[in-house]
Structures are given as structure tokens and as C-alpha cells.
Backbone as CSV, one residue per row, in Angstrom:
resi,resn,N_x,N_y,N_z,CA_x,CA_y,CA_z,C_x,C_y,C_z
1,MET,0.838,-1.181,0.000,0.000,0.000,0.000,0.885,1.248,0.000
2,ILE,0.538,2.193,-0.855,1.297,3.437,-0.948,0.684,4.449,0.009
3,LYS,1.535,5.020,0.847,1.060,6.040,1.782,1.232,7.396,1.122
4,LYS,0.149,8.142,1.070,0.207,9.469,0.481,0.356,10.501,1.591
5,GLU,1.186,11.463,1.338,1.329,12.575,2.271,1.196,13.861,1.500
6,ARG,0.547,14.828,2.124,0.422,16.128,1.490,1.791,16.774,1.387
7,PRO,2.105,17.285,0.211,3.363,18.023,0.100,3.247,19.356,0.841
8,ILE,4.351,19.873,1.266,4.371,21.182,1.920,4.774,22.204,0.866
9,LEU,3.890,23.142,0.606,4.152,24.166,-0.390,4.548,25.447,0.336
10,LEU,5.745,25.898,0.089,6.277,27.052,0.799,5.977,28.355,0.061
11,ASP,6.043,29.445,0.791,5.935,30.802,0.235,4.578,31.124,-0.397
12,LEU,3.522,30.449,0.031,2.197,30.770,-0.503,1.400,31.665,0.442
13,ILE,1.809,31.725,1.692,1.061,32.502,2.681,1.762,33.835,2.906
14,LYS,1.025,34.903,2.690,1.554,36.247,2.896,0.821,36.880,4.072
15,VAL,1.431,37.889,4.649,0.794,38.629,5.741,-0.468,39.289,5.194
16,GLY,-1.550,39.206,5.946,-2.808,39.810,5.520,-3.633,38.939,4.596
17,THR,-3.236,37.683,4.432,-3.978,36.762,3.577,-5.325,36.436,4.220
18,LEU,-6.377,36.454,3.425,-7.712,36.107,3.915,-7.737,34.641,4.331
19,ASP,-8.613,34.307,5.283,-8.723,32.924,5.755,-8.986,31.944,4.616
20,ILE,-9.845,32.340,3.685,-10.184,31.438,2.586,-8.972,31.209,1.684
21,GLU,-8.163,32.239,1.480,-6.946,32.091,0.674,-5.924,31.232,1.414
22,LYS,-5.850,31.427,2.721,-4.952,30.634,3.546,-5.342,29.153,3.446
23,PHE,-6.650,28.883,3.545,-7.157,27.513,3.425,-6.805,26.941,2.052
24,GLN,-6.990,27.751,1.025,-6.673,27.318,-0.335,-5.206,26.926,-0.438
25,ASN,-4.316,27.741,0.108,-2.887,27.510,-0.051,-2.309,26.479,0.906
26,GLU,-2.893,26.364,2.093,-2.373,25.410,3.079,-3.020,24.035,2.977
27,VAL,-4.252,23.977,2.476,-4.993,22.713,2.454,-5.277,22.243,1.027
28,ILE,-5.949,23.074,0.252,-6.419,22.652,-1.073,-5.264,22.367,-2.034
29,ARG,-4.364,23.320,-2.187,-3.280,23.138,-3.166,-2.411,21.904,-2.869
30,PRO,-2.010,21.678,-1.603,-1.228,20.460,-1.340,-1.993,19.168,-1.657
31,ILE,-3.289,19.148,-1.352,-4.082,17.941,-1.650,-4.170,17.742,-3.161
32,ILE,-4.415,18.818,-3.893,-4.504,18.710,-5.352,-3.174,18.228,-5.924
33,LYS,-2.077,18.752,-5.404,-0.759,18.302,-5.878,-0.565,16.818,-5.578
34,MET,-0.958,16.399,-4.376,-0.830,15.005,-3.975,-1.683,14.100,-4.872
35,GLN,-2.840,14.591,-5.292,-3.789,13.799,-6.081,-3.602,13.976,-7.595
36,HIS,-2.540,14.644,-8.007,-2.338,14.973,-9.424,-2.512,13.764,-10.343
37,ASN,-1.827,12.667,-10.063,-1.898,11.503,-10.953,-3.306,10.934,-11.042
38,LEU,-4.021,10.929,-9.922,-5.408,10.454,-9.928,-6.298,11.389,-10.755
39,LEU,-6.097,12.689,-10.619,-6.883,13.656,-11.385,-6.648,13.492,-12.887
40,ILE,-5.392,13.266,-13.276,-5.068,13.060,-14.694,-5.700,11.753,-15.190
41,ALA,-5.564,10.682,-14.420,-6.136,9.387,-14.806,-7.656,9.482,-14.926
42,SER,-8.282,10.197,-14.005,-9.727,10.370,-14.029,-10.163,11.143,-15.274
43,PHE,-9.401,12.175,-15.624,-9.750,12.964,-16.805,-9.565,12.142,-18.078
44,LYS,-8.498,11.363,-18.142,-8.284,10.476,-19.300,-9.452,9.506,-19.439
45,ASN,-9.885,8.948,-18.307,-11.015,8.023,-18.301,-12.287,8.723,-18.772
46,TYR,-12.480,9.952,-18.326,-13.637,10.754,-18.750,-13.653,10.893,-20.269
47,LEU,-12.511,11.264,-20.848,-12.428,11.446,-22.306,-12.719,10.146,-23.041
48,GLN,-12.168,9.051,-22.517,-12.357,7.748,-23.146,-13.818,7.305,-23.075
49,LYS,-14.425,7.409,-21.905,-15.819,6.967,-21.724,-16.786,7.757,-22.601
50,ARG,-16.490,9.022,-22.820,-17.367,9.868,-23.628,-16.942,9.934,-25.080
51,LYS,-15.945,9.113,-25.420,-15.453,9.018,-26.796,-15.096,10.387,-27.373
52,ILE,-14.398,11.175,-26.586,-13.950,12.502,-27.019,-12.575,12.339,-27.659
53,ASP,-12.472,12.707,-28.932,-11.202,12.581,-29.663,-10.326,13.791,-29.327
54,PHE,-9.737,13.713,-28.173,-8.960,14.824,-27.616,-7.652,15.031,-28.380
55,VAL,-7.047,13.942,-28.833,-5.732,13.992,-29.483,-5.764,14.833,-30.762
56,SER,-6.860,14.777,-31.498,-6.922,15.478,-32.787,-7.184,16.984,-32.642
57,LEU,-7.492,17.443,-31.447,-7.776,18.864,-31.246,-6.481,19.675,-31.175
58,SER,-6.580,20.937,-31.577,-5.435,21.842,-31.419,-5.248,22.124,-29.932
59,ASP,-4.081,22.624,-29.554,-3.819,22.906,-28.137,-4.854,23.856,-27.542
60,GLN,-5.224,24.892,-28.280,-6.207,25.851,-27.762,-7.571,25.188,-27.594
61,LYS,-7.951,24.345,-28.542,-9.236,23.650,-28.435,-9.220,22.644,-27.280
62,LYS,-8.049,22.039,-27.018,-7.928,21.144,-25.869,-8.153,21.914,-24.581
63,ARG,-7.524,23.086,-24.467,-7.688,23.925,-23.272,-9.152,24.332,-23.107
64,ASN,-9.777,24.720,-24.212,-11.191,25.118,-24.177,-12.080,23.945,-23.773
65,LYS,-11.734,22.753,-24.260,-12.522,21.554,-23.943,-12.439,21.241,-22.446
66,VAL,-11.225,21.310,-21.895,-11.046,21.071,-20.460,-11.899,22.067,-19.675
67,SER,-11.798,23.329,-20.026,-12.556,24.380,-19.347,-14.062,24.125,-19.461
68,SER,-14.504,23.763,-20.644,-15.923,23.496,-20.887,-16.434,22.322,-20.053
69,ILE,-15.639,21.257,-19.962,-16.046,20.085,-19.184,-16.247,20.471,-17.723
70,PHE,-15.321,21.252,-17.176,-15.441,21.646,-15.771,-16.564,22.643,-15.528
71,LYS,-16.996,23.347,-16.580,-18.115,24.286,-16.423,-19.467,23.598,-16.564
72,THR,-19.519,22.556,-17.393,-20.829,21.998,-17.744,-21.143,20.623,-17.165
73,ASP,-20.140,19.811,-16.874,-20.418,18.442,-16.429,-20.350,18.342,-14.902
74,ASN,-21.500,18.472,-14.280,-21.555,18.463,-12.816,-21.163,17.117,-12.219
75,THR,-21.410,16.037,-12.922,-21.028,14.717,-12.409,-19.510,14.613,-12.300
76,HIS,-18.823,15.022,-13.343,-17.352,14.977,-13.307,-16.815,15.957,-12.266
77,LYS,-17.398,17.131,-12.215,-16.981,18.138,-11.244,-17.149,17.610,-9.819
78,ASP,-18.277,16.977,-9.537,-18.523,16.420,-8.200,-17.528,15.310,-7.871
79,ARG,-17.172,14.516,-8.862,-16.214,13.425,-8.640,-14.858,13.986,-8.220
80,VAL,-14.355,14.975,-8.952,-13.036,15.511,-8.605,-13.077,16.287,-7.289
81,LEU,-14.199,16.917,-6.993,-14.336,17.570,-5.681,-14.209,16.517,-4.581
82,GLY,-14.801,15.353,-4.799,-14.720,14.266,-3.821,-13.295,13.774,-3.619
83,PHE,-12.503,13.769,-4.714,-11.099,13.368,-4.602,-10.350,14.278,-3.623
84,ILE,-10.755,15.533,-3.555,-10.055,16.517,-2.723,-10.677,16.584,-1.326
85,ILE,-11.984,16.733,-1.258,-12.680,16.885,0.024,-12.482,15.664,0.914
86,GLY,-12.352,14.496,0.311,-12.141,13.267,1.070,-10.840,13.254,1.861
87,HIS,-9.963,14.189,1.599,-8.688,14.272,2.320,-8.697,15.343,3.413
88,PHE,-9.833,15.991,3.621,-9.916,17.005,4.673,-9.952,16.353,6.049
89,SER,-9.340,17.004,7.014,-9.487,16.603,8.414,-10.860,17.097,8.886
90,LEU,-11.257,16.741,10.091,-12.540,17.218,10.615,-12.566,18.741,10.728
91,ASN,-11.483,19.342,11.200,-11.420,20.800,11.311,-11.484,21.467,9.938
92,GLU,-10.777,20.892,8.978,-10.807,21.428,7.613,-12.201,21.291,7.020
93,PHE,-12.847,20.165,7.304,-14.201,19.968,6.790,-15.172,20.971,7.414
94,ALA,-14.985,21.277,8.679,-15.839,22.275,9.336,-15.679,23.636,8.653
95,PHE,-14.462,24.018,8.355,-14.223,25.278,7.639,-14.849,25.206,6.248
96,TYR,-14.672,24.071,5.594,-15.237,23.866,4.252,-16.752,24.044,4.256
97,THR,-17.427,23.459,5.235,-18.895,23.533,5.254,-19.385,24.969,5.452
98,ALA,-18.564,25.803,6.062,-18.939,27.210,6.248,-18.694,28.043,4.978
99,HIS,-17.924,27.500,4.041,-17.559,28.246,2.825,-17.649,27.363,1.574
100,THR,-18.598,26.455,1.556,-18.656,25.420,0.519,-18.590,25.945,-0.905
101,SER,-19.458,26.869,-1.282,-19.502,27.266,-2.693,-18.215,27.956,-3.129
102,GLU,-17.647,28.801,-2.286,-16.398,29.491,-2.636,-15.235,28.495,-2.727
103,ILE,-15.163,27.569,-1.800,-14.076,26.579,-1.830,-14.245,25.644,-3.022
104,ASN,-15.464,25.207,-3.303,-15.696,24.360,-4.482,-15.263,25.079,-5.750
105,ARG,-15.608,26.359,-5.861,-15.234,27.151,-7.036,-13.711,27.188,-7.182
106,ARG,-13.032,27.409,-6.073,-11.564,27.475,-6.106,-10.947,26.117,-6.465
107,ILE,-11.477,25.046,-5.892,-10.953,23.702,-6.187,-11.097,23.406,-7.676
108,VAL,-12.288,23.632,-8.222,-12.540,23.335,-9.636,-11.651,24.199,-10.527
109,GLN,-11.501,25.451,-10.173,-10.660,26.362,-10.965,-9.196,25.888,-10.974
110,ILE,-8.687,25.511,-9.819,-7.296,25.055,-9.721,-7.104,23.753,-10.502
111,ILE,-8.038,22.815,-10.336,-7.907,21.530,-11.031,-8.016,21.724,-12.543
112,SER,-8.950,22.530,-12.987,-9.100,22.799,-14.414,-7.802,23.376,-14.983
113,GLN,-7.217,24.333,-14.284,-5.956,24.927,-14.739,-4.831,23.897,-14.730
114,ARG,-4.804,23.081,-13.695,-3.750,22.060,-13.580,-3.847,21.049,-14.726
115,ILE,-5.063,20.660,-15.091,-5.238,19.718,-16.201,-4.862,20.388,-17.523
116,GLN,-5.233,21.653,-17.686,-4.832,22.371,-18.897,-3.309,22.447,-19.000
117,ASP,-2.649,22.656,-17.876,-1.185,22.718,-17.864,-0.545,21.341,-18.073
118,SER,-1.339,20.291,-17.932,-0.837,18.915,-18.069,-1.313,18.252,-19.358
119,ILE,-1.755,19.027,-20.312,-2.276,18.469,-21.561,-1.300,17.485,-22.216
120,PRO,0.017,17.728,-22.197,0.911,16.736,-22.803,0.804,15.338,-22.161
121,GLN,0.383,15.253,-20.889,0.217,13.959,-20.219,-1.054,13.237,-20.678
122,LEU,-1.944,13.970,-21.312,-3.215,13.380,-21.745,-3.035,12.766,-23.118
């Protein structure tokens, strides 16, 4: 069994950072980084299951497609949110429940950008 640990990302917290930004940088980003391979595998599976010919698209159309999927497919969006939220501690989950829509928006935005930046892996 492989033990996963959240990476420590340095220099993301600045003085005067809002609590939600602090949560994003201390909790969300490390979990997303830790789950990178799973997120890529899940997206590849999504493309395959929906028979999306991703390879034949231009780079810009690939980026647009990734963005479109995260905007329109709530099932896929909920799945990747689960990949991240499932790693929250009880205290983190309590903070999350108080700011659900904003944190979900940030998680989806970060993952969408990360997948766009990882297009060569797809």
C-alpha cells in the first residue's frame, strides 16, 4: 500500500492573507498536488468513456474543452471535488462547510488549470 502525504508548499502565505486564501494555499493546493496523478487518470477516463477525440484537437481547443467540461459536467466536477474533500481533516471539513460554494469554485478552478497545464500527459 502506498502512503500518500500532502506536500508542503512554501511561500504561498503572505501577511494579511484572507482565511479562505490561507485555506486554499495550506490545504487545497497540497491535496490537489498530492492527487495529481489520480486527477489526470480520471480525466483520461472521462475522455475515453465519452469518446472525445482529444488527441486530434489543437492545443487551444484542448484547453477550451477542459474548461468546458469543468463548467458543464456536474457529475465529473462532483467526482473531482470528492477526490479533494475526502482528504480534509474534521477541522478542515468544518471550515469547508462554512464556505462550501467558494471553496468548491476554487478547487474546480485550480484543477481545471492544472489539467490544462498537463495536456501533454493526456
